[in-house]
A tleap script that builds the chain and sets N, CA, C and O, in Angstrom:
source leaprc.protein.ff14SB
mol = sequence {
  NMET PHE MET LEU ALA GLN TRP ASP SER GLN
  ASN GLY HIE LEU ILE LEU GLN HIE TYR ALA
  PHE HIE SER TRP LEU LEU GLU LEU LEU MET
  PRO TYR GLN SER GLU ARG SER THR ASP SER
  ALA LYS ALA VAL TYR GLU MET GLY THR LYS
  LEU HIE THR LEU LEU ILE LYS ASN ALA CYS
  SER ASN PRO ASP GLU GLU ASP GLY PHE LYS
  LYS VAL ASN LEU LEU VAL ARG TRP PRO ALA
  VAL ALA ALA GLU LYS GLY LEU ASP GLN THR
  THR ALA HIE GLU LEU ALA ARG TYR LEU ILE
  SER ASN LEU ILE GLU SER PHE SER HIE CSER
}
set mol.1.N position { 10.325 -9.274 -2.465 }
set mol.1.CA position { 10.899 -7.944 -3.347 }
set mol.1.C position { 12.236 -7.838 -2.643 }
set mol.1.O position { 12.937 -6.948 -3.125 }
set mol.2.N position { 12.864 -8.599 -1.487 }
set mol.2.CA position { 14.067 -8.650 -1.493 }
set mol.2.C position { 14.928 -9.232 -2.507 }
set mol.2.O position { 16.068 -8.849 -2.770 }
set mol.3.N position { 14.300 -10.181 -3.055 }
set mol.3.CA position { 14.996 -11.219 -4.128 }
set mol.3.C position { 15.076 -10.091 -5.401 }
set mol.3.O position { 16.093 -9.973 -6.085 }
set mol.4.N position { 13.911 -9.325 -5.600 }
set mol.4.CA position { 14.252 -8.394 -6.963 }
set mol.4.C position { 14.934 -7.193 -6.858 }
set mol.4.O position { 15.438 -6.684 -7.859 }
set mol.5.N position { 15.025 -6.569 -5.522 }
set mol.5.CA position { 15.993 -5.592 -5.005 }
set mol.5.C position { 17.422 -6.212 -5.252 }
set mol.5.O position { 18.142 -5.681 -6.097 }
set mol.6.N position { 17.905 -7.418 -4.485 }
set mol.6.CA position { 19.061 -7.731 -4.526 }
set mol.6.C position { 19.552 -8.100 -6.026 }
set mol.6.O position { 20.758 -7.948 -6.220 }
set mol.7.N position { 18.777 -8.563 -7.104 }
set mol.7.CA position { 19.091 -9.063 -8.406 }
set mol.7.C position { 19.619 -7.977 -9.037 }
set mol.7.O position { 20.664 -8.116 -9.673 }
set mol.8.N position { 18.994 -6.758 -8.960 }
set mol.8.CA position { 18.858 -5.711 -9.736 }
set mol.8.C position { 18.441 -4.289 -9.256 }
set mol.8.O position { 17.354 -3.713 -9.216 }
set mol.9.N position { 19.735 -3.929 -8.899 }
set mol.9.CA position { 19.013 -2.333 -8.056 }
set mol.9.C position { 18.307 -1.749 -8.557 }
set mol.9.O position { 17.725 -1.057 -7.722 }
set mol.10.N position { 17.889 -1.545 -9.696 }
set mol.10.CA position { 17.115 -0.515 -10.531 }
set mol.10.C position { 15.790 -0.965 -9.808 }
set mol.10.O position { 15.023 -0.166 -9.271 }
set mol.11.N position { 15.636 -2.085 -9.843 }
set mol.11.CA position { 14.258 -2.522 -8.964 }
set mol.11.C position { 14.113 -1.821 -7.589 }
set mol.11.O position { 13.077 -1.220 -7.305 }
set mol.12.N position { 14.919 -1.885 -6.936 }
set mol.12.CA position { 15.147 -0.986 -5.269 }
set mol.12.C position { 14.790 0.539 -5.689 }
set mol.12.O position { 13.916 1.183 -5.107 }
set mol.13.N position { 15.545 1.035 -6.741 }
set mol.13.CA position { 15.227 2.411 -7.188 }
set mol.13.C position { 13.676 2.664 -7.475 }
set mol.13.O position { 13.008 3.625 -7.094 }
set mol.14.N position { 13.237 1.499 -8.291 }
set mol.14.CA position { 11.409 1.917 -8.379 }
set mol.14.C position { 10.587 1.638 -7.202 }
set mol.14.O position { 9.443 2.079 -7.084 }
set mol.15.N position { 11.159 0.918 -6.348 }
set mol.15.CA position { 10.423 0.404 -5.059 }
set mol.15.C position { 10.642 1.862 -4.227 }
set mol.15.O position { 9.605 2.430 -3.885 }
set mol.16.N position { 11.828 2.448 -3.911 }
set mol.16.CA position { 11.849 3.548 -3.071 }
set mol.16.C position { 11.164 4.707 -3.834 }
set mol.16.O position { 10.929 5.740 -3.207 }
set mol.17.N position { 10.885 4.631 -4.910 }
set mol.17.CA position { 10.067 5.734 -5.534 }
set mol.17.C position { 9.018 6.104 -5.416 }
set mol.17.O position { 8.678 7.272 -5.600 }
set mol.18.N position { 8.158 5.035 -5.028 }
set mol.18.CA position { 6.904 4.781 -4.428 }
set mol.18.C position { 6.985 5.767 -3.256 }
set mol.18.O position { 7.805 5.550 -2.363 }
set mol.19.N position { 5.969 7.120 -3.195 }
set mol.19.CA position { 5.804 8.078 -2.135 }
set mol.19.C position { 5.779 7.400 -0.499 }
set mol.19.O position { 6.150 7.955 0.535 }
set mol.20.N position { 5.298 6.235 -0.647 }
set mol.20.CA position { 4.813 6.063 0.945 }
set mol.20.C position { 5.606 4.686 1.570 }
set mol.20.O position { 5.592 4.299 2.739 }
set mol.21.N position { 6.231 4.137 0.518 }
set mol.21.CA position { 7.053 2.710 0.849 }
set mol.21.C position { 8.039 2.584 1.962 }
set mol.21.O position { 8.093 1.570 2.657 }
set mol.22.N position { 8.976 3.822 2.163 }
set mol.22.CA position { 9.913 3.694 3.336 }
set mol.22.C position { 9.351 3.846 4.535 }
set mol.22.O position { 9.673 3.141 5.491 }
set mol.23.N position { 8.259 4.990 4.611 }
set mol.23.CA position { 7.450 4.932 6.207 }
set mol.23.C position { 6.491 3.816 6.391 }
set mol.23.O position { 6.109 3.445 7.501 }
set mol.24.N position { 6.052 3.208 5.078 }
set mol.24.CA position { 5.007 2.030 5.158 }
set mol.24.C position { 6.172 0.894 5.907 }
set mol.24.O position { 5.909 0.458 7.028 }
set mol.25.N position { 7.441 0.474 5.202 }
set mol.25.CA position { 8.256 -0.474 5.823 }
set mol.25.C position { 8.602 -0.524 7.093 }
set mol.25.O position { 8.616 -1.547 7.779 }
set mol.26.N position { 9.013 1.045 7.594 }
set mol.26.CA position { 8.837 1.315 8.955 }
set mol.26.C position { 8.019 0.600 9.879 }
set mol.26.O position { 8.080 -0.286 10.731 }
set mol.27.N position { 7.170 1.441 9.286 }
set mol.27.CA position { 5.904 0.923 10.277 }
set mol.27.C position { 5.483 -0.436 10.144 }
set mol.27.O position { 4.785 -0.748 11.108 }
set mol.28.N position { 5.647 -1.430 9.269 }
set mol.28.CA position { 5.649 -2.864 9.575 }
set mol.28.C position { 6.661 -3.359 10.415 }
set mol.28.O position { 6.483 -4.332 11.148 }
set mol.29.N position { 7.730 -2.724 10.342 }
set mol.29.CA position { 8.723 -3.612 11.373 }
set mol.29.C position { 8.630 -3.072 13.076 }
set mol.29.O position { 9.138 -3.380 14.154 }
set mol.30.N position { 7.757 -2.190 12.599 }
set mol.30.CA position { 7.549 -1.769 14.480 }
set mol.30.C position { 7.328 -2.492 15.479 }
set mol.30.O position { 7.973 -2.496 16.527 }
set mol.31.N position { 5.911 -3.487 15.060 }
set mol.31.CA position { 5.810 -4.240 16.177 }
set mol.31.C position { 6.682 -5.553 16.149 }
set mol.31.O position { 6.400 -6.449 16.945 }
set mol.32.N position { 7.752 -5.708 15.245 }
set mol.32.CA position { 8.447 -6.837 15.324 }
set mol.32.C position { 9.845 -6.580 15.971 }
set mol.32.O position { 10.673 -7.465 16.186 }
set mol.33.N position { 10.027 -5.042 16.297 }
set mol.33.CA position { 11.172 -4.769 16.748 }
set mol.33.C position { 11.333 -5.095 18.362 }
set mol.33.O position { 12.436 -4.909 18.877 }
set mol.34.N position { 10.132 -5.627 19.230 }
set mol.34.CA position { 10.123 -5.892 20.165 }
set mol.34.C position { 9.209 -7.333 20.617 }
set mol.34.O position { 8.931 -7.838 21.705 }
set mol.35.N position { 8.928 -7.671 19.266 }
set mol.35.CA position { 8.221 -9.047 19.767 }
set mol.35.C position { 8.625 -9.970 18.565 }
set mol.35.O position { 8.253 -9.655 17.434 }
set mol.36.N position { 9.334 -11.035 18.760 }
set mol.36.CA position { 9.873 -11.913 17.627 }
set mol.36.C position { 10.025 -13.339 18.369 }
set mol.36.O position { 11.032 -14.046 18.426 }
set mol.37.N position { 8.791 -13.558 18.902 }
set mol.37.CA position { 8.775 -14.691 19.761 }
set mol.37.C position { 8.361 -15.888 18.799 }
set mol.37.O position { 8.511 -17.003 19.299 }
set mol.38.N position { 7.929 -15.848 17.667 }
set mol.38.CA position { 7.430 -16.709 16.828 }
set mol.38.C position { 8.447 -16.685 15.440 }
set mol.38.O position { 8.977 -15.660 15.011 }
set mol.39.N position { 8.590 -18.036 14.849 }
set mol.39.CA position { 9.521 -17.798 13.861 }
set mol.39.C position { 9.081 -17.038 12.537 }
set mol.39.O position { 9.940 -16.499 11.839 }
set mol.40.N position { 7.827 -17.003 12.221 }
set mol.40.CA position { 7.316 -16.215 11.525 }
set mol.40.C position { 7.720 -14.697 11.664 }
set mol.40.O position { 8.260 -13.984 10.818 }
set mol.41.N position { 7.334 -14.395 12.902 }
set mol.41.CA position { 7.810 -12.840 13.347 }
set mol.41.C position { 9.642 -12.415 13.221 }
set mol.41.O position { 10.192 -11.404 12.786 }
set mol.42.N position { 10.121 -13.505 13.726 }
set mol.42.CA position { 11.211 -13.377 13.002 }
set mol.42.C position { 11.971 -13.467 11.717 }
set mol.42.O position { 13.117 -13.059 11.533 }
set mol.43.N position { 11.125 -14.098 10.787 }
set mol.43.CA position { 11.400 -14.193 9.484 }
set mol.43.C position { 11.244 -12.370 8.663 }
set mol.43.O position { 12.032 -11.705 7.990 }
set mol.44.N position { 9.777 -12.109 9.182 }
set mol.44.CA position { 9.392 -11.042 8.906 }
set mol.44.C position { 10.309 -9.982 9.251 }
set mol.44.O position { 10.515 -9.268 8.269 }
set mol.45.N position { 11.004 -9.576 10.395 }
set mol.45.CA position { 11.802 -8.825 10.867 }
set mol.45.C position { 13.042 -8.546 10.303 }
set mol.45.O position { 13.493 -7.429 10.053 }
set mol.46.N position { 13.746 -9.995 10.056 }
set mol.46.CA position { 15.033 -10.591 9.223 }
set mol.46.C position { 14.866 -9.978 7.660 }
set mol.46.O position { 15.838 -9.431 7.140 }
set mol.47.N position { 13.939 -10.064 7.135 }
set mol.47.CA position { 13.574 -10.366 5.678 }
set mol.47.C position { 13.455 -8.495 5.775 }
set mol.47.O position { 14.366 -7.863 5.242 }
set mol.48.N position { 12.482 -7.837 6.364 }
set mol.48.CA position { 12.657 -6.510 6.437 }
set mol.48.C position { 13.778 -5.716 6.654 }
set mol.48.O position { 14.011 -4.747 5.931 }
set mol.49.N position { 14.497 -6.039 7.584 }
set mol.49.CA position { 15.446 -5.294 8.000 }
set mol.49.C position { 16.591 -5.428 6.977 }
set mol.49.O position { 17.404 -4.524 6.786 }
set mol.50.N position { 16.610 -6.877 6.187 }
set mol.50.CA position { 17.685 -7.017 5.063 }
set mol.50.C position { 17.271 -5.839 4.012 }
set mol.50.O position { 18.053 -5.039 3.499 }
set mol.51.N position { 15.742 -5.925 3.791 }
set mol.51.CA position { 15.202 -5.449 2.558 }
set mol.51.C position { 15.742 -3.768 2.504 }
set mol.51.O position { 16.263 -3.141 1.581 }
set mol.52.N position { 15.330 -3.301 4.081 }
set mol.52.CA position { 15.627 -2.002 4.119 }
set mol.52.C position { 16.985 -1.387 3.933 }
set mol.52.O position { 17.178 -0.396 3.228 }
set mol.53.N position { 18.061 -2.127 4.707 }
set mol.53.CA position { 19.368 -2.138 4.688 }
set mol.53.C position { 20.039 -1.720 3.162 }
set mol.53.O position { 20.794 -0.846 2.735 }
set mol.54.N position { 19.163 -3.084 2.522 }
set mol.54.CA position { 19.747 -2.914 0.583 }
set mol.54.C position { 19.018 -1.729 0.036 }
set mol.54.O position { 19.560 -0.927 -0.724 }
set mol.55.N position { 17.948 -1.649 0.382 }
set mol.55.CA position { 17.514 -0.324 -0.388 }
set mol.55.C position { 18.218 0.874 -0.463 }
set mol.55.O position { 18.621 1.508 -1.438 }
set mol.56.N position { 18.330 1.164 1.261 }
set mol.56.CA position { 18.934 2.293 1.123 }
set mol.56.C position { 20.049 2.348 0.981 }
set mol.56.O position { 20.305 3.544 0.844 }
set mol.57.N position { 21.363 1.507 0.893 }
set mol.57.CA position { 22.616 1.382 0.765 }
set mol.57.C position { 22.705 1.519 -0.763 }
set mol.57.O position { 23.630 2.201 -1.205 }
set mol.58.N position { 21.834 0.940 -1.627 }
set mol.58.CA position { 21.739 0.940 -2.953 }
set mol.58.C position { 21.512 2.489 -3.299 }
set mol.58.O position { 22.109 3.218 -4.091 }
set mol.59.N position { 20.448 2.735 -2.434 }
set mol.59.CA position { 20.088 4.368 -2.845 }
set mol.59.C position { 21.500 5.804 -2.800 }
set mol.59.O position { 21.855 6.781 -3.460 }
set mol.60.N position { 21.872 5.055 -1.564 }
set mol.60.CA position { 23.092 5.841 -1.325 }
set mol.60.C position { 24.132 5.722 -1.728 }
set mol.60.O position { 25.031 6.457 -1.320 }
set mol.61.N position { 24.346 4.793 -2.631 }
set mol.61.CA position { 25.938 4.676 -3.159 }
set mol.61.C position { 25.485 4.903 -4.678 }
set mol.61.O position { 26.408 4.786 -5.484 }
set mol.62.N position { 24.348 5.179 -5.160 }
set mol.62.CA position { 24.021 5.313 -6.751 }
set mol.62.C position { 23.705 6.721 -7.005 }
set mol.62.O position { 22.700 7.347 -6.667 }
set mol.63.N position { 24.925 7.181 -7.778 }
set mol.63.CA position { 25.358 8.590 -8.064 }
set mol.63.C position { 24.233 9.322 -8.811 }
set mol.63.O position { 24.335 10.520 -9.076 }
set mol.64.N position { 22.959 8.453 -9.211 }
set mol.64.CA position { 21.817 9.081 -10.141 }
set mol.64.C position { 20.503 9.172 -8.722 }
set mol.64.O position { 19.353 9.511 -9.003 }
set mol.65.N position { 20.792 8.921 -7.674 }
set mol.65.CA position { 19.781 8.631 -7.035 }
set mol.65.C position { 19.840 9.787 -6.159 }
set mol.65.O position { 20.821 10.023 -5.454 }
set mol.66.N position { 18.643 10.617 -6.206 }
set mol.66.CA position { 18.547 12.100 -5.551 }
set mol.66.C position { 17.980 11.672 -4.137 }
set mol.66.O position { 18.270 12.478 -3.252 }
set mol.67.N position { 17.304 10.682 -3.768 }
set mol.67.CA position { 16.729 10.648 -2.359 }
set mol.67.C position { 16.987 9.970 -1.573 }
set mol.67.O position { 16.320 9.919 -0.539 }
set mol.68.N position { 18.275 9.048 -1.832 }
set mol.68.CA position { 19.067 8.267 -1.475 }
set mol.68.C position { 19.267 8.982 0.393 }
set mol.68.O position { 18.801 8.506 1.428 }
set mol.69.N position { 19.838 9.818 0.268 }
set mol.69.CA position { 20.011 10.486 1.819 }
set mol.69.C position { 19.137 11.094 2.522 }
set mol.69.O position { 19.172 11.384 3.718 }
set mol.70.N position { 17.888 11.390 1.298 }
set mol.70.CA position { 16.541 11.942 2.480 }
set mol.70.C position { 16.031 10.748 2.904 }
set mol.70.O position { 15.423 10.812 3.973 }
set mol.71.N position { 16.111 9.528 2.306 }
set mol.71.CA position { 15.826 8.157 3.331 }
set mol.71.C position { 16.281 7.957 4.598 }
set mol.71.O position { 15.604 7.527 5.532 }
set mol.72.N position { 17.714 8.348 4.638 }
set mol.72.CA position { 18.703 7.999 5.661 }
set mol.72.C position { 18.027 9.159 6.614 }
set mol.72.O position { 17.805 8.910 7.799 }
set mol.73.N position { 17.722 10.391 6.059 }
set mol.73.CA position { 17.130 11.362 7.311 }
set mol.73.C position { 15.743 11.114 7.645 }
set mol.73.O position { 15.505 11.533 8.777 }
set mol.74.N position { 14.472 10.450 6.929 }
set mol.74.CA position { 13.860 10.242 7.388 }
set mol.74.C position { 14.107 9.090 8.691 }
set mol.74.O position { 13.446 9.089 9.730 }
set mol.75.N position { 15.273 8.079 8.344 }
set mol.75.CA position { 15.512 7.157 9.443 }
set mol.75.C position { 15.776 7.612 10.810 }
set mol.75.O position { 15.368 7.277 11.922 }
set mol.76.N position { 16.648 8.547 10.329 }
set mol.76.CA position { 17.057 9.290 11.936 }
set mol.76.C position { 15.945 9.708 12.552 }
set mol.76.O position { 15.878 9.484 13.761 }
set mol.77.N position { 14.705 10.473 11.824 }
set mol.77.CA position { 13.860 11.265 12.434 }
set mol.77.C position { 13.059 10.279 12.650 }
set mol.77.O position { 12.107 10.568 13.375 }
set mol.78.N position { 13.116 9.019 12.209 }
set mol.78.CA position { 11.722 8.206 12.712 }
set mol.78.C position { 11.028 8.316 14.084 }
set mol.78.O position { 9.812 8.483 14.185 }
set mol.79.N position { 11.825 8.220 15.083 }
set mol.79.CA position { 11.407 8.448 16.178 }
set mol.79.C position { 10.460 9.343 16.527 }
set mol.79.O position { 9.416 9.092 17.128 }
set mol.80.N position { 10.888 10.525 16.094 }
set mol.80.CA position { 9.943 11.749 16.276 }
set mol.80.C position { 8.559 11.674 15.517 }
set mol.80.O position { 7.451 12.028 15.920 }
set mol.81.N position { 8.986 11.026 14.108 }
set mol.81.CA position { 7.554 10.808 13.086 }
set mol.81.C position { 6.860 9.759 13.728 }
set mol.81.O position { 5.653 9.986 13.814 }
set mol.82.N position { 7.328 8.405 14.329 }
set mol.82.CA position { 6.600 7.342 14.868 }
set mol.82.C position { 5.583 7.886 15.808 }
set mol.82.O position { 4.418 7.500 15.901 }
set mol.83.N position { 6.334 9.114 16.701 }
set mol.83.CA position { 5.598 9.538 17.915 }
set mol.83.C position { 3.905 10.294 17.157 }
set mol.83.O position { 2.740 10.039 17.462 }
set mol.84.N position { 4.442 11.198 16.177 }
set mol.84.CA position { 3.260 11.883 15.394 }
set mol.84.C position { 2.460 10.826 15.177 }
set mol.84.O position { 1.418 10.866 15.832 }
set mol.85.N position { 2.604 9.851 14.443 }
set mol.85.CA position { 1.691 8.867 14.109 }
set mol.85.C position { 0.823 8.229 15.571 }
set mol.85.O position { -0.269 7.669 15.484 }
set mol.86.N position { 1.355 8.390 16.510 }
set mol.86.CA position { 0.632 7.395 17.429 }
set mol.86.C position { 1.755 6.459 17.806 }
set mol.86.O position { 1.466 5.713 18.742 }
set mol.87.N position { 2.745 6.344 17.395 }
set mol.87.CA position { 3.529 4.965 17.487 }
set mol.87.C position { 4.181 4.810 18.521 }
set mol.87.O position { 4.297 5.938 19.001 }
set mol.88.N position { 4.830 3.869 19.350 }
set mol.88.CA position { 5.629 3.948 20.491 }
set mol.88.C position { 7.094 4.096 20.256 }
set mol.88.O position { 7.867 3.251 19.805 }
set mol.89.N position { 7.379 5.494 20.695 }
set mol.89.CA position { 8.490 6.050 20.190 }
set mol.89.C position { 9.850 5.480 20.785 }
set mol.89.O position { 10.962 5.727 20.316 }
set mol.90.N position { 9.604 4.729 21.822 }
set mol.90.CA position { 10.748 4.026 22.171 }
set mol.90.C position { 10.960 2.949 21.342 }
set mol.90.O position { 12.058 2.893 20.789 }
set mol.91.N position { 10.124 2.051 21.125 }
set mol.91.CA position { 10.616 1.315 20.017 }
set mol.91.C position { 10.869 1.606 18.686 }
set mol.91.O position { 11.316 0.826 17.845 }
set mol.92.N position { 10.567 2.754 18.537 }
set mol.92.CA position { 10.902 3.722 17.039 }
set mol.92.C position { 12.207 4.007 17.110 }
set mol.92.O position { 12.873 3.820 16.091 }
set mol.93.N position { 12.969 4.603 18.511 }
set mol.93.CA position { 14.488 4.654 18.580 }
set mol.93.C position { 15.073 3.465 17.997 }
set mol.93.O position { 15.700 3.424 16.939 }
set mol.94.N position { 14.747 2.241 18.987 }
set mol.94.CA position { 15.325 0.968 18.818 }
set mol.94.C position { 15.513 0.735 17.321 }
set mol.94.O position { 16.590 0.878 16.743 }
set mol.95.N position { 14.189 0.304 16.656 }
set mol.95.CA position { 14.511 0.275 15.159 }
set mol.95.C position { 15.474 1.086 14.580 }
set mol.95.O position { 16.445 0.566 14.030 }
set mol.96.N position { 15.347 2.212 14.625 }
set mol.96.CA position { 16.060 3.417 13.606 }
set mol.96.C position { 17.464 2.984 14.285 }
set mol.96.O position { 18.334 2.864 13.422 }
set mol.97.N position { 17.942 2.704 15.657 }
set mol.97.CA position { 19.523 2.794 16.114 }
set mol.97.C position { 19.747 1.139 15.188 }
set mol.97.O position { 20.846 1.037 14.643 }
set mol.98.N position { 18.963 0.157 15.051 }
set mol.98.CA position { 19.216 -1.243 14.533 }
set mol.98.C position { 19.618 -0.762 13.257 }
set mol.98.O position { 20.738 -1.000 12.803 }
set mol.99.N position { 18.721 -0.070 12.632 }
set mol.99.CA position { 18.980 0.220 10.699 }
set mol.99.C position { 19.771 0.688 10.615 }
set mol.99.O position { 20.528 0.366 9.698 }
set mol.100.N position { 20.118 1.717 11.475 }
set mol.100.CA position { 21.268 2.762 10.877 }
set mol.100.C position { 22.740 1.668 11.293 }
set mol.100.O position { 23.785 1.585 10.649 }
set mol.101.N position { 22.412 1.022 12.403 }
set mol.101.CA position { 23.627 -0.022 12.682 }
set mol.101.C position { 23.837 -0.887 11.338 }
set mol.101.O position { 24.999 -0.952 10.935 }
set mol.102.N position { 22.981 -1.465 10.701 }
set mol.102.CA position { 22.701 -2.209 9.739 }
set mol.102.C position { 23.609 -1.639 8.519 }
set mol.102.O position { 24.496 -2.207 7.882 }
set mol.103.N position { 22.948 0.024 8.383 }
set mol.103.CA position { 23.358 0.223 6.880 }
set mol.103.C position { 25.035 0.924 7.146 }
set mol.103.O position { 25.660 0.951 6.086 }
set mol.104.N position { 25.565 1.291 7.954 }
set mol.104.CA position { 26.841 1.145 8.312 }
set mol.104.C position { 27.859 0.375 8.496 }
set mol.104.O position { 29.059 0.577 8.310 }
set mol.105.N position { 27.130 -0.779 8.983 }
set mol.105.CA position { 28.088 -2.044 9.002 }
set mol.105.C position { 27.968 -2.541 6.948 }
set mol.105.O position { 29.001 -2.788 6.327 }
set mol.106.N position { 26.820 -2.575 6.387 }
set mol.106.CA position { 26.985 -2.577 5.158 }
set mol.106.C position { 27.801 -2.012 4.246 }
set mol.106.O position { 28.367 -2.481 3.259 }
set mol.107.N position { 27.774 -0.748 4.804 }
set mol.107.CA position { 28.912 0.368 4.039 }
set mol.107.C position { 30.253 -0.326 4.123 }
set mol.107.O position { 30.936 -0.467 3.109 }
set mol.108.N position { 30.734 -0.858 5.568 }
set mol.108.CA position { 32.019 -0.971 5.749 }
set mol.108.C position { 32.346 -2.181 5.200 }
set mol.108.O position { 33.495 -2.263 4.765 }
set mol.109.N position { 31.494 -3.340 5.084 }
set mol.109.CA position { 31.754 -4.167 4.253 }
set mol.109.C position { 31.992 -4.339 2.538 }
set mol.109.O position { 32.365 -5.353 1.949 }
set mol.110.N position { 31.684 -3.149 2.023 }
set mol.110.CA position { 31.825 -2.976 0.439 }
set mol.110.C position { 33.403 -2.627 0.136 }
set mol.110.O position { 33.784 -2.444 -1.020 }
savepdb mol mol.pdb
quit
């Protein structure tokens, strides 16, 4: 998925249009935020965070994209959303902070 989105930003746009994709990706990354003891866990976390940063950056950079900043808003609110879903709020804070930092850094290198 990362390669598809990296090669063509339109692919990333299509991925983000799927209603539940962003929440699904954040939920997928939650267990890996605190537990990356195996190589496969590190790989899932690294690729997932890279994919997230790429998709959100492209969405916010594209003037035709209407939902980019809504996705950033979800990321900022993720700890509260995660708590409502019964997920660990501390881990959600750490994940959101890490992903926001990645997003800011990606814009600074543009």
